[in-house]
LOBALO-982000 format. One record per residue: residue number from 1; x, y, z of N, C-alpha, C in turn. Coordinates in steps of 0.05 Angstrom, whole numbers, plus 5000, padded with zeros to 4 digits. Example, Ala and Ser with C-alpha at 12.3 -4.5 7.8 and 13.67 -1.06 7.14 Angstrom:
BEGIN
  keza   n.X   n.Y   n.Z  ca.X  ca.Y  ca.Z   c.X   c.Y   c.Z
     1  5264  4886  5156  5246  4910  5156  5264  4934  5156
     2  5257  4955  5142  5273  4979  5143  5258  5001  5157
//
This chain:
BEGIN
  keza   n.X   n.Y   n.Z  ca.X  ca.Y  ca.Z   c.X   c.Y   c.Z
     1  5019  4976  4999  5001  5000  5000  5014  5028  5003
     2  5046  5020  5015  5055  5047  5012  5067  5050  4992
     3  5070  5031  4976  5081  5031  4951  5067  5051  4924
     4  5041  5046  4929  5023  5057  4909  5020  5089  4925
     5  5026  5098  4947  5019  5118  4958  5045  5135  4942
     6  5072  5119  4945  5089  5138  4936  5096  5135  4909
     7  5087  5121  4897  5078  5125  4864  5059  5147  4857
     8  5044  5155  4875  5015  5174  4868  5028  5199  4868
     9  5042  5199  4894  5055  5230  4895  5079  5234  4886
    10  5098  5217  4872  5122  5216  4864  5139  5218  4875
    11  5165  5204  4870  5185  5204  4877  5212  5202  4862
    12  5240  5205  4866  5256  5206  4853  5279  5189  4858
    13  5299  5176  4849  5322  5161  4862  5346  5185  4848
    14  5361  5184  4877  5383  5210  4872  5412  5202  4870
    15  5431  5212  4871  5459  5207  4880  5474  5228  4895
    16  5487  5225  4916  5495  5246  4934  5522  5242  4939
    17  5532  5259  4931  5568  5260  4946  5583  5283  4950
    18  5608  5291  4964  5613  5313  4977  5630  5309  5002
    19  5627  5330  5019  5648  5335  5034  5630  5322  5059
    20  5607  5316  5066  5595  5309  5090  5570  5295  5086
    21  5574  5268  5070  5545  5258  5060  5524  5246  5094
    22  5545  5234  5110  5534  5222  5134  5520  5248  5152
    23  5525  5274  5148  5516  5292  5163  5492  5304  5144
    24  5492  5294  5118  5472  5307  5102  5445  5284  5109
    25  5451  5256  5109  5433  5236  5120  5415  5247  5144
    26  5441  5250  5166  5427  5257  5190  5410  5283  5189
    27  5412  5306  5178  5394  5330  5177  5372  5319  5167
    28  5371  5295  5141  5345  5293  5130  5328  5288  5154
    29  5334  5265  5173  5318  5257  5186  5309  5276  5213
    30  5330  5294  5218  5313  5316  5231  5288  5329  5224
    31  5299  5337  5197  5279  5356  5177  5251  5346  5176
    32  5256  5315  5178  5231  5294  5175  5228  5293  5141
    33  5244  5295  5131  5253  5291  5102  5254  5254  5104
    34  5239  5237  5085  5242  5212  5084  5252  5203  5056
    35  5279  5190  5067  5290  5178  5046  5297  5144  5053
    36  5290  5125  5034  5296  5102  5035  5313  5090  5012
    37  5314  5068  5017  5338  5045  4995  5362  5065  4989
    38  5375  5064  5014  5397  5080  5023  5417  5065  5019
    39  5438  5066  4991  5464  5051  4987  5488  5059  4986
    40  5506  5052  4997  5535  5062  5004  5550  5050  4980
    41  5557  5068  4962  5573  5056  4941  5607  5070  4938
    42  5613  5073  4967  5635  5079  4965  5641  5112  4970
    43  5647  5123  4941  5649  5153  4943  5630  5168  4942
    44  5592  5153  4939  5569  5166  4933  5553  5146  4945
    45  5531  5160  4951  5507  5147  4962  5482  5140  4942
    46  5471  5124  4939  5443  5133  4923  5418  5122  4943
    47  5401  5136  4934  5380  5130  4951  5354  5144  4933
    48  5331  5137  4955  5303  5149  4941  5288  5168  4962
    49  5281  5188  4946  5257  5211  4967  5239  5222  4957
    50  5214  5224  4962  5195  5240  4952  5198  5259  4939
    51  5181  5270  4919  5185  5291  4903  5184  5318  4919
    52  5165  5322  4941  5165  5340  4960  5191  5345  4977
    53  5201  5323  4985  5231  5324  5000  5254  5326  4979
    54  5252  5327  4958  5271  5331  4943  5276  5360  4940
    55  5249  5377  4936  5252  5401  4933  5264  5419  4963
    56  5257  5401  4988  5267  5414  5010  5301  5406  5015
    57  5313  5393  4994  5340  5390  4997  5359  5406  4998
    58  5353  5429  4981  5364  5453  4969  5388  5462  5000
    59  5371  5468  5016  5386  5480  5040  5400  5455  5057
    60  5394  5432  5054  5415  5415  5069  5439  5418  5053
    61  5432  5409  5027  5457  5403  5016  5475  5428  5018
    62  5471  5453  5012  5488  5480  5024  5509  5477  5048
    63  5495  5466  5067  5492  5470  5095  5522  5446  5101
    64  5522  5422  5088  5532  5395  5087  5556  5399  5068
    65  5559  5418  5054  5579  5420  5025  5572  5388  5005
    66  5550  5373  5000  5543  5355  4990  5532  5366  4962
    67  5530  5349  4944  5519  5356  4913  5495  5324  4912
    68  5483  5334  4888  5461  5314  4887  5456  5314  4862
    69  5443  5292  4848  5435  5292  4819  5416  5272  4814
    70  5397  5277  4805  5367  5256  4794  5384  5235  4774
    71  5378  5211  4782  5380  5189  4772  5360  5181  4754
    72  5332  5170  4765  5308  5167  4756  5281  5179  4765
    73  5270  5186  4758  5237  5199  4762  5217  5173  4758
    74  5202  5174  4780  5186  5149  4783  5155  5168  4792
    75  5130  5157  4782  5104  5156  4794  5091  5176  4776
    76  5064  5178  4781  5045  5194  4766  5057  5222  4757
    77  5062  5243  4770  5069  5264  4763  5086  5269  4746
    78  5106  5249  4741  5124  5245  4718  5109  5235  4691
    79  5090  5202  4690  5077  5204  4680  5058  5209  4661
    80  5041  5222  4677  5023  5244  4670  5033  5257  4639
    81  5048  5282  4651  5063  5297  4629  5066  5278  4602
    82  5085  5253  4608  5093  5244  4592  5071  5231  4569
    83  5042  5215  4580  5031  5214  4568  5015  5237  4546
    84  5011  5263  4557  5003  5282  4540  5014  5288  4515
    85  5040  5274  4513  5051  5274  4480  5043  5254  4473
    86  5028  5234  4480  5025  5207  4469  4988  5203  4470
    87  4976  5217  4456  4953  5222  4461  4942  5196  4449
    88  4950  5184  4425  4941  5159  4412  4937  5139  4435
    89  4970  5133  4444  4964  5113  4464  4949  5117  4481
    90  4940  5136  4496  4929  5141  4518  4901  5139  4512
    91  4886  5144  4486  4867  5137  4473  4855  5111  4469
    92  4878  5098  4464  4870  5072  4456  4873  5057  4484
    93  4894  5063  4507  4887  5051  4530  4867  5059  4541
    94  4850  5080  4543  4825  5084  4552  4807  5067  4539
    95  4806  5065  4522  4785  5050  4493  4789  5023  4504
    96  4812  5005  4508  4820  4985  4516  4806  4978  4546
    97  4805  4998  4557  4791  4997  4593  4770  4998  4590
    98  4755  5009  4569  4721  5011  4566  4716  4991  4557
    99  4726  4981  4537  4720  4947  4525  4720  4929  4550
   100  4744  4926  4557  4745  4904  4586  4727  4915  4605
   101  4715  4936  4615  4694  4940  4633  4667  4929  4620
   102  4666  4934  4595  4637  4928  4577  4632  4896  4574
   103  4656  4885  4573  4652  4865  4565  4658  4838  4593
   104  4667  4851  4623  4655  4837  4638  4626  4833  4648
   105  4613  4849  4636  4582  4844  4644  4571  4821  4626
   106  4583  4800  4611  4571  4785  4592  4585  4757  4595
   107  4576  4741  4589  4581  4707  4600  4591  4704  4567
   108  4622  4699  4568  4636  4682  4548  4647  4657  4545
   109  4642  4644  4566  4649  4617  4566  4629  4603  4586
   110  4623  4579  4570  4602  4558  4596  4613  4534  4597
   111  4623  4530  4631  4629  4503  4637  4613  4483  4653
   112  4610  4462  4645  4592  4432  4649  4606  4413  4668
   113  4600  4416  4691  4615  4393  4703  4598  4372  4728
   114  4607  4347  4727  4588  4329  4738  4576  4310  4723
   115  4574  4313  4692  4555  4300  4679  4569  4281  4671
   116  4554  4256  4669  4568  4231  4659  4544  4216  4632
   117  4518  4214  4649  4505  4202  4628  4496  4218  4609
   118  4485  4249  4613  4481  4266  4600  4502  4283  4588
   119  4505  4279  4562  4526  4291  4547  4528  4323  4552
   120  4550  4328  4543  4553  4361  4546  4531  4378  4518
   121  4531  4360  4492  4523  4377  4470  4491  4379  4477
   122  4480  4359  4494  4447  4351  4507  4445  4379  4518
   123  4462  4385  4534  4463  4403  4560  4463  4433  4543
   124  4479  4435  4530  4487  4457  4507  4462  4461  4495
   125  4449  4446  4484  4427  4452  4465  4401  4458  4479
   126  4398  4447  4506  4378  4455  4524  4378  4482  4533
   127  4403  4491  4545  4413  4515  4549  4408  4535  4527
   128  4412  4526  4503  4408  4548  4479  4378  4551  4475
   129  4360  4529  4481  4327  4532  4488  4324  4552  4501
   130  4333  4554  4524  4325  4571  4548  4339  4598  4541
   131  4358  4607  4521  4366  4631  4518  4392  4636  4537
   132  4407  4616  4541  4427  4611  4558  4446  4609  4539
   133  4467  4627  4533  4486  4624  4511  4513  4637  4519
   134  4533  4641  4499  4555  4658  4509  4547  4682  4495
   135  4563  4704  4498  4553  4732  4500  4527  4745  4504
   136  4516  4733  4523  4490  4737  4536  4497  4754  4568
   137  4488  4780  4565  4490  4793  4596  4485  4777  4617
   138  4498  4780  4650  4498  4773  4660  4477  4774  4679
   139  4466  4803  4673  4436  4803  4690  4415  4789  4677
   140  4413  4782  4654  4397  4763  4640  4389  4737  4655
   141  4407  4729  4661  4416  4705  4675  4395  4686  4704
   142  4374  4684  4705  4366  4670  4725  4371  4653  4732
   143  4393  4645  4754  4402  4624  4761  4390  4601  4773
   144  4373  4611  4797  4354  4599  4810  4332  4576  4794
   145  4315  4601  4775  4300  4587  4754  4310  4568  4737
   146  4334  4570  4732  4348  4550  4717  4362  4526  4722
   147  4364  4526  4751  4370  4507  4762  4347  4493  4769
   148  4322  4501  4772  4292  4487  4777  4290  4476  4748
   149  4295  4493  4727  4292  4474  4698  4303  4458  4694
   150  4332  4457  4707  4344  4428  4701  4337  4409  4704
   151  4329  4413  4738  4318  4387  4747  4286  4376  4740
   152  4275  4390  4738  4248  4387  4723  4247  4376  4693
   153  4271  4381  4683  4267  4371  4650  4277  4350  4659
   154  4304  4334  4669  4320  4310  4665  4313  4305  4699
   155  4300  4278  4699  4296  4270  4720  4323  4249  4733
   156  4338  4252  4715  4360  4237  4724  4388  4257  4742
   157  4373  4283  4743  4391  4298  4751  4379  4310  4780
   158  4392  4304  4805  4390  4298  4834  4397  4328  4837
   159  4413  4340  4831  4423  4369  4844  4440  4383  4824
   160  4427  4410  4818  4443  4434  4802  4449  4452  4810
   161  4476  4468  4808  4487  4485  4823  4495  4503  4802
   162  4489  4537  4792  4497  4553  4774  4516  4569  4787
   163  4536  4581  4782  4550  4607  4791  4571  4621  4767
   164  4567  4638  4773  4583  4660  4751  4609  4668  4760
   165  4634  4657  4748  4660  4665  4757  4671  4682  4731
   166  4675  4713  4740  4683  4731  4724  4664  4724  4699
   167  4674  4718  4675  4656  4718  4653  4655  4691  4638
   168  4651  4668  4662  4654  4649  4662  4620  4635  4677
   169  4611  4619  4662  4583  4611  4671  4586  4577  4680
   170  4593  4572  4705  4600  4542  4717  4572  4527  4725
   171  4564  4508  4713  4547  4491  4715  4548  4461  4733
   172  4545  4461  4752  4554  4435  4769  4529  4414  4773
   173  4530  4394  4763  4501  4378  4766  4512  4350  4778
   174  4494  4336  4794  4501  4311  4808  4470  4296  4788
   175  4478  4266  4779  4467  4249  4768  4454  4223  4784
   176  4436  4216  4779  4420  4198  4801  4429  4170  4784
   177  4455  4163  4793  4463  4135  4782  4445  4111  4775
   178  4416  4106  4799  4408  4083  4800  4398  4091  4777
   179  4379  4116  4769  4355  4120  4749  4375  4122  4723
   180  4400  4128  4729  4412  4134  4704  4420  4111  4684
   181  4418  4082  4705  4428  4055  4691  4406  4056  4666
   182  4381  4062  4667  4357  4052  4655  4345  4080  4643
   183  4358  4103  4646  4344  4124  4643  4328  4131  4610
   184  4311  4134  4610  4295  4137  4582  4282  4165  4576
   185  4290  4184  4596  4276  4210  4592  4253  4216  4607
   186  4234  4192  4626  4210  4196  4638  4220  4191  4668
   187  4201  4203  4677  4207  4196  4711  4189  4170  4724
   188  4205  4157  4736  4198  4126  4751  4173  4131  4767
   189  4173  4158  4780  4157  4162  4795  4124  4158  4793
   190  4104  4144  4807  4075  4139  4794  4072  4122  4779
   191  4092  4116  4762  4086  4088  4746  4074  4059  4752
   192  4074  4061  4777  4068  4030  4789  4043  4025  4797
   193  4032  4054  4804  4003  4056  4809  3979  4052  4788
   194  3958  4036  4783  3938  4040  4764  3927  4066  4763
   195  3919  4069  4740  3908  4097  4728  3873  4093  4720
   196  3862  4106  4721  3828  4101  4704  3827  4107  4675
   197  3848  4127  4670  3851  4135  4635  3865  4125  4623
   198  3863  4122  4599  3882  4107  4581  3902  4116  4582
   199  3908  4150  4583  3935  4159  4580  3956  4150  4607
   200  3942  4145  4628  3966  4126  4652  3974  4103  4643
   201  3967  4092  4622  3978  4062  4618  3994  4061  4590
   202  4004  4041  4586  4038  4037  4568  4026  4011  4563
   203  4033  4004  4539  4039  3982  4524  4067  3974  4519
   204  4071  3943  4521  4096  3939  4506  4090  3934  4474
   205  4101  3940  4459  4101  3930  4428  4127  3923  4422
   206  4124  3902  4393  4151  3895  4380  4160  3919  4368
   207  4191  3920  4371  4208  3945  4354  4216  3936  4324
   208  4209  3908  4318  4215  3894  4290  4205  3867  4287
   209  4203  3860  4265  4189  3831  4260  4209  3808  4272
   210  4199  3783  4285  4212  3768  4289  4187  3740  4303
   211  4205  3726  4317  4193  3702  4332  4200  3702  4360
   212  4177  3702  4379  4180  3703  4405  4189  3680  4416
   213  4214  3679  4435  4227  3651  4439  4229  3654  4473
   214  4221  3679  4482  4222  3683  4511  4208  3705  4524
   215  4187  3694  4545  4170  3721  4557  4161  3709  4578
   216  4167  3736  4600  4156  3731  4622  4147  3760  4631
   217  4120  3760  4641  4109  3780  4643  4098  3788  4672
   218  4112  3810  4678  4103  3823  4706  4077  3835  4709
   219  4069  3851  4691  4041  3866  4694  4041  3867  4673
   220  4009  3868  4664  3998  3873  4641  3987  3846  4633
   221  3977  3849  4611  3961  3831  4603  3972  3816  4574
   222  3993  3790  4575  4001  3787  4551  3980  3782  4527
   223  3986  3787  4501  3974  3785  4478  3985  3762  4457
   224  4009  3759  4459  4020  3735  4446  4033  3715  4469
   225  4046  3695  4453  4056  3676  4472  4085  3661  4459
   226  4098  3647  4470  4124  3642  4457  4114  3626  4434
   227  4133  3631  4411  4128  3614  4388  4112  3631  4373
   228  4105  3649  4375  4082  3666  4355  4107  3686  4338
   229  4093  3690  4314  4107  3709  4296  4098  3742  4299
   230  4113  3756  4300  4093  3781  4305  4111  3804  4294
   231  4097  3825  4285  4104  3845  4262  4119  3875  4282
   232  4126  3886  4269  4136  3908  4284  4110  3929  4287
   233  4110  3937  4316  4087  3955  4322  4064  3931  4334
   234  4068  3911  4331  4046  3889  4342  4043  3895  4379
   235  4019  3900  4389  4025  3897  4417  4030  3871  4430
   236  4046  3867  4450  4059  3840  4462  4043  3839  4488
   237  4039  3858  4503  4031  3862  4527  4019  3889  4535
   238  3991  3888  4536  3973  3906  4543  3978  3924  4575
   239  3978  3948  4571  3977  3951  4599  3946  3958  4609
   240  3924  3950  4594  3898  3956  4604  3885  3925  4611
   241  3885  3930  4647  3876  3905  4651  3848  3904  4659
   242  3832  3886  4656  3798  3893  4644  3785  3885  4672
   243  3766  3893  4679  3752  3886  4702  3722  3882  4697
   244  3720  3859  4706  3690  3843  4689  3669  3846  4705
   245  3639  3850  4697  3620  3843  4706  3609  3815  4717
   246  3598  3812  4732  3582  3782  4736  3575  3770  4715
   247  3567  3780  4693  3561  3769  4669  3584  3761  4649
   248  3611  3766  4658  3635  3767  4637  3635  3787  4627
   249  3624  3806  4624  3627  3822  4604  3654  3846  4622
   250  3659  3862  4606  3686  3885  4614  3666  3904  4628
   251  3674  3913  4646  3661  3929  4657  3674  3958  4654
   252  3699  3960  4658  3717  3984  4654  3748  3965  4654
   253  3768  3988  4649  3795  3981  4652  3812  3991  4668
   254  3834  3982  4687  3853  3993  4701  3876  3992  4684
   255  3884  4017  4688  3908  4022  4669  3938  4021  4680
   256  3958  4001  4669  3977  4006  4685  4004  4008  4660
   257  4029  4012  4672  4054  4010  4660  4066  3976  4652
   258  4053  3970  4624  4062  3943  4624  4099  3932  4635
   259  4101  3912  4638  4124  3903  4643  4134  3876  4647
   260  4148  3868  4621  4155  3844  4615  4178  3835  4605
   261  4195  3817  4607  4216  3810  4597  4209  3792  4575
   262  4220  3800  4544  4207  3790  4523  4242  3789  4499
   263  4245  3759  4494  4260  3761  4472  4252  3750  4443
   264  4260  3766  4421  4255  3760  4399  4284  3755  4378
   265  4272  3734  4363  4292  3728  4345  4283  3735  4316
   266  4303  3740  4300  4302  3741  4278  4328  3738  4252
   267  4330  3738  4232  4345  3734  4214  4356  3760  4207
   268  4386  3773  4195  4391  3790  4184  4416  3780  4170
   269  4420  3799  4148  4438  3794  4131  4456  3815  4130
   270  4485  3817  4127  4502  3838  4113  4516  3832  4098
   271  4522  3853  4070  4532  3850  4054  4556  3873  4057
   272  4589  3872  4053  4605  3898  4061  4624  3891  4034
   273  4628  3906  4017  4650  3911  3998  4666  3933  4008
   274  4694  3920  3992  4712  3934  3995  4737  3925  3976
   275  4746  3959  3960  4759  3951  3934  4786  3949  3943
   276  4799  3932  3922  4831  3929  3929  4847  3951  3921
   277  4839  3968  3904  4847  3994  3896  4844  4014  3914
   278  4862  4033  3924  4860  4055  3935  4875  4079  3934
   279  4870  4100  3947  4892  4123  3947  4900  4131  3967
   280  4929  4136  3969  4940  4140  3992  4952  4176  3992
   281  4950  4183  4012  4959  4213  4007  4999  4214  4017
   282  5001  4224  3997  5035  4230  4002  5040  4258  4004
   283  5050  4265  4023  5057  4295  4031  5080  4301  4017
   284  5077  4327  4005  5109  4331  3995  5126  4343  4012
   285  5120  4356  4037  5135  4371  4053  5128  4392  4054
   286  5113  4418  4032  5110  4435  4035  5089  4446  4046
   287  5091  4475  4065  5076  4477  4084  5065  4508  4084
   288  5043  4516  4086  5036  4538  4089  5026  4557  4117
   289  5039  4566  4131  5031  4574  4158  5013  4602  4153
   290  4981  4598  4165  4964  4614  4169  4953  4623  4194
   291  4960  4648  4203  4953  4661  4233  4923  4670  4224
   292  4907  4670  4247  4881  4671  4245  4867  4690  4269
   293  4851  4701  4268  4843  4728  4293  4809  4717  4284
   294  4801  4720  4306  4765  4717  4309  4748  4729  4329
   295  4728  4728  4328  4713  4750  4343  4683  4740  4345
   296  4680  4719  4369  4653  4703  4370  4656  4684  4346
   297  4629  4681  4337  4631  4661  4307  4652  4671  4278
   298  4658  4694  4280  4671  4703  4259  4702  4706  4257
   299  4715  4695  4232  4744  4688  4235  4756  4703  4206
   300  4782  4711  4216  4794  4729  4193  4822  4710  4194
   301  4832  4711  4166  4859  4703  4158  4882  4723  4157
   302  4898  4727  4176  4915  4747  4181  4936  4751  4155
   303  4944  4719  4147  4968  4719  4124  4963  4727  4098
   304  4976  4736  4084  4964  4743  4055  4964  4727  4031
   305  4948  4726  4015  4956  4712  3991  4933  4688  3994
   306  4931  4668  3972  4912  4644  3978  4937  4620  3985
   307  4924  4595  3991  4942  4576  3998  4951  4567  3968
   308  4972  4565  3960  4982  4559  3933  4985  4533  3923
   309  4968  4512  3936  4972  4480  3932  4936  4473  3929
   310  4939  4455  3901  4915  4443  3899  4904  4428  3905
   311  4913  4409  3924  4905  4392  3948  4926  4396  3975
   312  4910  4407  3999  4925  4401  4023  4906  4397  4050
   313  4912  4395  4071  4902  4391  4095  4911  4415  4112
   314  4881  4420  4127  4891  4444  4147  4886  4431  4172
   315  4911  4438  4188  4908  4429  4220  4918  4452  4230
   316  4916  4455  4265  4919  4480  4279  4897  4483  4295
   317  4901  4506  4317  4887  4503  4340  4880  4535  4344
   318  4868  4532  4361  4851  4564  4366  4850  4573  4400
   319  4856  4588  4412  4855  4601  4436  4839  4618  4441
   320  4824  4618  4461  4801  4640  4471  4825  4663  4486
   321  4821  4684  4481  4834  4707  4495  4827  4708  4528
   322  4846  4703  4544  4841  4696  4573  4854  4719  4593
   323  4841  4734  4601  4853  4758  4620  4858  4742  4651
   324  4843  4734  4664  4842  4720  4687  4835  4689  4690
   325  4838  4683  4712  4831  4650  4709  4804  4648  4701
   326  4787  4664  4699  4763  4657  4694  4746  4676  4679
   327  4767  4697  4666  4758  4724  4657  4766  4718  4631
   328  4742  4710  4608  4743  4705  4580  4733  4732  4569
   329  4755  4740  4540  4740  4752  4521  4733  4746  4498
   330  4715  4759  4480  4701  4742  4460  4719  4747  4435
   331  4741  4745  4440  4762  4746  4421  4780  4719  4417
   332  4781  4711  4396  4806  4681  4397  4831  4690  4378
   333  4847  4677  4377  4866  4672  4354  4880  4645  4358
   334  4900  4641  4332  4915  4620  4326  4923  4610  4297
   335  4933  4592  4289  4949  4593  4269  4940  4562  4262
   336  4934  4564  4232  4931  4542  4221  4954  4536  4202
   337  4954  4498  4193  4980  4497  4181  4967  4481  4150
   338  4975  4496  4129  4965  4481  4104  4985  4470  4092
   339  4980  4438  4092  5004  4417  4075  4998  4405  4057
   340  5013  4411  4032  5004  4394  4008  5010  4369  4010
   341  4994  4353  3993  4996  4323  3986  4980  4321  3961
   342  4990  4297  3944  4981  4277  3927  4974  4250  3918
   343  4950  4246  3915  4942  4222  3913  4955  4197  3894
   344  4973  4184  3919  4979  4159  3896  4968  4132  3898
   345  4968  4127  3872  4948  4101  3877  4956  4077  3884
   346  4946  4062  3900  4959  4035  3906  4946  4005  3912
   347  4953  3996  3913  4938  3964  3914  4940  3945  3939
   348  4918  3940  3953  4922  3921  3979  4929  3901  3974
   349  4948  3893  3987  4957  3860  3986  4931  3841  3998
   350  4938  3816  3995  4912  3799  4004  4919  3800  4038
   351  4945  3806  4046  4941  3802  4077  4931  3832  4087
   352  4927  3852  4076  4921  3876  4080  4892  3874  4075
   353  4882  3863  4062  4857  3850  4054  4841  3839  4074
   354  4853  3820  4084  4843  3802  4104  4839  3816  4125
   355  4858  3829  4133  4864  3852  4158  4837  3866  4158
   356  4836  3882  4130  4807  3902  4131  4772  3881  4132
   357  4777  3865  4123  4752  3844  4125  4751  3838  4158
   358  4773  3835  4170  4778  3828  4197  4761  3847  4213
   359  4773  3873  4210  4762  3899  4220  4733  3902  4214
   360  4722  3897  4193  4695  3899  4186  4678  3885  4204
   361  4684  3863  4202  4667  3834  4219  4672  3847  4247
   362  4690  3857  4261  4693  3862  4287  4679  3885  4296
   363  4673  3907  4273  4659  3932  4274  4627  3920  4276
   364  4621  3897  4261  4587  3890  4270  4593  3877  4294
   365  4606  3864  4301  4600  3847  4324  4597  3870  4346
   366  4611  3891  4349  4615  3908  4367  4593  3923  4367
   367  4580  3928  4344  4551  3940  4339  4528  3923  4353
   368  4532  3903  4349  4518  3885  4357  4520  3876  4395
   369  4539  3879  4399  4545  3885  4430  4530  3904  4441
   370  4541  3925  4427  4534  3949  4443  4496  3955  4446
   371  4486  3943  4423  4449  3943  4425  4447  3922  4439
   372  4459  3902  4455  4447  3882  4466  4438  3857  4458
   373  4446  3855  4427  4441  3839  4413  4452  3808  4417
   374  4448  3785  4416  4462  3761  4416  4455  3748  4392
   375  4484  3733  4381  4481  3715  4352  4480  3694  4366
   376  4459  3681  4349  4446  3647  4352  4464  3633  4337
   377  4463  3638  4307  4478  3625  4289  4486  3647  4277
   378  4509  3641  4257  4522  3663  4234  4527  3641  4213
   379  4540  3652  4190  4551  3643  4173  4561  3671  4149
   380  4597  3661  4159  4604  3684  4147  4634  3672  4117
   381  4621  3689  4100  4640  3672  4074  4649  3704  4065
   382  4670  3705  4047  4685  3726  4038  4689  3724  4010
   383  4671  3728  3984  4683  3728  3957  4704  3746  3950
   384  4725  3739  3941  4744  3756  3928  4750  3755  3899
   385  4759  3782  3884  4773  3777  3858  4795  3799  3861
   386  4807  3808  3837  4827  3826  3839  4817  3854  3849
   387  4789  3862  3838  4788  3891  3849  4767  3889  3869
   388  4755  3866  3873  4733  3869  3907  4737  3847  3916
   389  4733  3851  3949  4727  3829  3961  4707  3838  3972
   390  4683  3816  3979  4657  3825  3988  4651  3802  4013
   391  4646  3810  4037  4639  3805  4062  4613  3795  4064
   392  4602  3774  4064  4576  3761  4063  4571  3754  4093
   393  4549  3763  4103  4545  3752  4133  4511  3745  4135
   394  4510  3723  4149  4477  3718  4155  4477  3702  4176
   395  4453  3724  4192  4461  3714  4225  4431  3713  4233
   396  4427  3693  4254  4401  3690  4268  4405  3700  4298
   397  4394  3724  4302  4398  3740  4327  4379  3740  4341
   398  4382  3750  4373  4364  3750  4386  4365  3770  4406
   399  4347  3788  4407  4344  3812  4417  4320  3823  4443
   400  4323  3834  4459  4296  3854  4470  4290  3871  4456
   401  4276  3862  4435  4263  3879  4410  4238  3891  4420
   402  4235  3904  4438  4213  3920  4444  4214  3949  4454
   403  4183  3961  4457  4190  3989  4465  4158  3995  4472
   404  4160  4013  4498  4138  4019  4514  4121  4051  4497
   405  4098  4046  4488  4079  4062  4476  4055  4069  4494
   406  4041  4092  4491  4015  4103  4505  3997  4076  4496
   407  3981  4062  4519  3963  4051  4516  3939  4052  4491
   408  3930  4035  4477  3915  4029  4453  3885  4023  4454
   409  3887  4012  4474  3856  4003  4489  3836  4023  4491
   410  3812  4020  4473  3794  4045  4478  3782  4042  4507
   411  3778  4063  4509  3777  4067  4541  3742  4066  4541
   412  3729  4048  4567  3700  4049  4572  3690  4073  4585
   413  3669  4073  4581  3660  4098  4595  3648  4094  4623
   414  3656  4111  4647  3647  4103  4674  3628  4115  4676
   415  3606  4100  4693  3578  4118  4701  3583  4130  4723
   416  3572  4146  4736  3568  4158  4758  3566  4140  4788
   417  3554  4118  4786  3557  4103  4810  3588  4090  4810
   418  3596  4086  4785  3618  4076  4788  3644  4089  4799
   419  3642  4107  4786  3659  4134  4788  3657  4145  4819
   420  3640  4135  4837  3628  4143  4863  3649  4121  4880
   421  3649  4097  4865  3656  4072  4878  3691  4077  4877
   422  3694  4090  4853  3728  4087  4851  3741  4111  4863
   423  3723  4138  4868  3734  4148  4884  3735  4143  4916
   424  3719  4129  4926  3720  4123  4952  3744  4107  4956
//
């Protein structure tokens, strides 16, 4: 703090030499003239003295027979007159300070932490729909309301916290791990209780054609049995449970969310063709560096001229301007590299083609595994000639190819007497 006070008032670094420099220092103390950073350099002393104290040294120098000269000037009193000669620099400095003060009132970066099941792209799209994006004013951000909206929109989010740090909006969330394992965007709450309207029930339907090979129903009325051939969209288990009259006619329905384990088998054929001829990129080693500068979504190349290559790859990186830890500005800069290449025709060897076909087969297996599909039988053949290799796969697959849809059973009107019984 003392340093800033000295800078505002101004001070000088001086050199003192002569007949009695020690007496000069003692007199400075007696006359309350503050000097500091005193250094004995043998034949002379160097020290710092305030601007006001420097003008009071004339009498003391005369009494002690010493002399003094100014080595350096420090502080605002010397800086301001110098800046008057540099009006363009001062104007630019004030302009930068004004721009910096204005930009600090906006959000320039959004960070999401704690998300595992929900991807960052999904959350960013939702924030965009709610009007939350970069370059928005901080005062337009309704933090408490947005926290509540996130919890209501995604049942998997059990806790959400938003805070603004500098120009960065930090969103921290916690996900329900149990709900996240079978998350389908719908709340589990209230699904186990029956309802009296068709909207409260859900049927299980087939998501593809096939044959039922396994079926255990926990809730709902089965509409098919093991061994039946079903079509895509066909109801397998109905969530509408009938309530009968004494004469075995249907009095009304109680609507549930159907629940069952159902496995369906079906046949699938896959054909993959790969040519033996291919074109490889051969880089010439020539490269053009392109400097770039951008503001928000716009980008400008600072390098003169076009890329002088017919075919080339571009790679590089961009960095956003950051003043402090979380204080970002809407500018970015970077460099791109344009590397020249030419296509060279080549032919795969048999060993390379075998490896390519093996990779294609592994991709098929990985895709089926990710979808939870089991292979019951398979027949894999490779037909090859000089130009094309063809991978033919015939498989019998089994999966839980089902989905839940709103109940399709037509609701029977409830009489007033029945409604009184239901409400009781």
